[in-house]
C-alpha positions as CSV (number, residue, x, y, z in Angstrom):
1,S,80.7,77.6,95.1
2,E,83.9,77.3,92.9
3,L,87.7,77.6,94.0
4,K,90.4,79.2,92.1
5,D,93.5,78.4,91.6
6,G,95.8,80.0,94.3
7,S,95.8,80.6,97.8
8,I,93.4,80.6,100.7
9,A,93.0,84.0,100.6
10,D,92.1,84.0,96.8
11,N,89.1,81.5,97.5
12,F,87.9,82.6,100.8
13,G,89.0,86.5,101.2
14,S,91.0,87.7,103.9
15,L,91.6,85.1,106.8
16,D,94.0,87.4,108.4
17,F,93.7,87.0,112.5
18,G,96.5,89.8,113.0
19,E,99.8,89.3,114.3
20,V,101.4,89.2,118.1
21,S,104.8,89.3,118.7
22,D,107.9,89.5,121.1
23,A,110.2,92.5,121.4
24,S,112.0,91.3,118.6
25,G,109.5,90.7,116.1
26,V,109.3,87.1,116.4
27,S,105.3,85.7,116.7
28,Y,103.6,82.4,117.0
29,D,101.1,83.3,114.7
30,S,103.0,81.4,112.4
31,V,102.1,78.2,114.7
32,L,97.9,78.6,114.8
33,D,97.6,79.7,111.5
34,S,99.6,76.2,110.0
35,I,96.9,74.9,112.2
36,A,94.4,77.1,111.4
37,Y,94.6,76.4,107.3
38,G,95.6,72.7,108.2
39,T,98.8,73.4,106.2
40,N,100.8,71.6,109.5
41,E,104.2,73.1,109.0
42,Y,105.4,71.5,112.1
43,G,105.1,68.6,111.4
44,L,102.3,67.6,113.9
45,S,100.4,64.2,114.4
46,D,97.4,63.5,111.9
47,A,95.6,62.8,115.0
48,F,96.2,66.1,116.2
49,M,94.9,67.7,113.1
50,R,91.9,65.5,112.7
51,A,90.9,67.6,116.5
52,D,87.4,68.5,116.9
53,T,88.6,72.2,118.4
54,F,91.8,73.5,118.9
55,S,93.1,75.8,121.6
56,Y,95.9,77.7,123.3
57,A,97.5,79.1,126.0
58,M,100.7,81.4,126.7
59,Y,102.8,80.3,130.1
60,D,106.1,81.0,130.5
61,M,107.8,77.3,131.7
62,N,111.3,78.2,132.3
63,A,111.1,81.4,134.3
64,D,113.0,83.6,131.8
65,G,110.3,85.9,131.4
66,S,109.4,84.9,128.3
67,K,106.2,82.4,127.6
68,E,105.7,79.6,125.9
69,L,102.7,78.8,123.5
70,I,100.9,75.5,124.4
71,V,98.6,74.3,121.4
72,C,95.8,71.9,122.3
73,G,93.6,69.9,120.1
74,E,90.5,68.1,121.2
75,V,90.1,64.4,120.0
76,P,87.3,61.9,120.0
77,D,88.2,58.9,121.5
78,G,85.7,56.4,121.9
79,K,83.4,58.2,124.6
80,F,85.9,59.9,125.3
81,M,87.5,63.3,124.4
82,L,91.4,63.6,124.5
83,D,93.5,66.5,124.3
84,Y,96.5,66.4,122.6
85,F,99.2,69.1,123.3
86,Y,102.5,70.5,121.8
87,I,104.8,73.4,123.1
88,F,106.7,75.8,121.2
89,A,109.3,78.1,122.3
90,I,111.1,81.3,120.5
91,K,114.6,80.4,120.2
92,D,117.0,81.7,118.5
93,G,114.5,84.6,116.8
94,S,112.9,81.9,115.5
95,V,109.5,79.8,116.5
96,A,110.1,75.9,117.5
97,K,108.4,72.8,118.7
98,V,110.5,72.1,121.8
99,S,108.2,68.8,122.8
100,D,106.3,65.8,121.8
101,E,103.3,65.6,121.4
102,Y,101.8,65.0,124.7
103,S,97.7,63.6,125.6
104,C,95.9,64.0,128.7
105,A,92.1,63.6,129.6
106,G,91.2,67.3,129.9
107,M,92.6,70.4,132.3
108,L,96.4,71.6,131.9
109,L,97.1,72.9,135.3
110,T,99.6,74.3,137.3
111,L,100.9,75.3,140.5
112,P,102.0,78.1,142.9
113,D,105.8,78.3,143.0
114,K,106.1,76.0,139.7
115,N,107.0,76.6,136.2
116,S,105.8,73.4,134.8
117,I,102.6,72.2,133.6
118,Y,100.4,69.3,134.8
119,Y,98.2,66.9,133.8
120,V,96.0,63.7,134.0
121,Y,97.6,61.0,132.1
122,E,95.6,57.8,133.4
123,S,93.1,57.2,135.8
124,D,92.8,53.9,137.6
125,M,89.3,53.7,138.3
126,T,89.5,49.9,139.8
127,G,92.4,51.5,141.6
128,N,90.8,55.1,142.1
129,E,94.1,56.8,141.7
130,I,94.7,59.5,139.5
131,V,98.3,59.6,138.2
132,Y,99.6,63.4,137.1
133,H,102.6,64.1,135.1
134,E,104.5,67.1,134.8
135,V,105.5,68.7,132.0
136,S,108.8,71.3,132.4
137,Y,111.1,73.3,129.9
138,D,114.8,74.0,130.6
139,G,114.7,76.3,127.5
140,N,115.8,73.8,125.1
141,I,113.8,70.9,125.6
142,A,110.0,70.1,127.4
143,T,110.3,66.9,129.3
144,D,107.7,64.9,130.5
145,A,107.9,62.6,133.8
146,E,105.0,60.8,136.5
147,F,104.9,63.3,139.4
148,I,102.2,61.9,141.7
149,R,100.1,59.3,142.2
150,S,96.7,60.4,144.1
151,G,94.1,58.1,145.7
152,L,90.6,59.4,144.7
153,G,89.3,62.0,147.3
154,E,92.9,62.0,148.9
155,S,94.8,65.4,149.6
156,S,97.7,65.7,147.7
157,A,100.2,68.2,145.8
158,M,97.5,68.9,143.1
159,D,95.0,70.0,145.7
160,N,96.6,73.8,145.4
161,N,96.1,73.3,141.2
162,S,95.1,76.4,138.6
163,E,94.0,75.6,135.3
164,L,95.3,77.0,132.2
165,V,93.3,79.2,130.7
166,R,92.8,78.5,127.2
167,T,91.8,80.3,124.1
168,D,90.3,79.2,120.9
169,I,92.9,79.7,117.7
170,A,91.1,81.9,115.8
171,D,91.1,84.3,119.0
172,R,94.5,86.0,119.2
173,S,93.9,88.6,121.9
174,A,95.8,86.0,124.3
175,L,98.5,85.7,122.1
176,T,101.6,88.0,124.0
177,N,105.0,87.2,124.6
């Protein structure tokens, strides 16, 4: 088919996913649209933008009643898949990227009575150890720190975790604030 001069909509028709916004009218749709259309308006890494699949989760990381957006990209890394992720928040009436890029080996986890998210940073199979990191958000910036090292099969603080539910970026049904 022939491409026309102009926008994506000129060439492919409407790709409007709808819009979900908070009470002030600010929406996280702009982040997901930037990824879906490949415009990368938020300065995400090239590796992230080349991901095979993109998903997102909503989670109140600082207990202020407003959910932050966690956007993930699944990227092949040799024999394994790595998840790169960023955190966005609504600040001063607009959407802001509030984290660096993080990479993990799969799931993002939560713990009861905590607002942070957790991920496996690395696994040392020779020492039978898993290293969990904690990402906290204080309303200004997200910070990352090692949380716990756990031996394979040992009981740890991570025993009562829940997986953060992710949704494909084309499905905006989970995009509420």
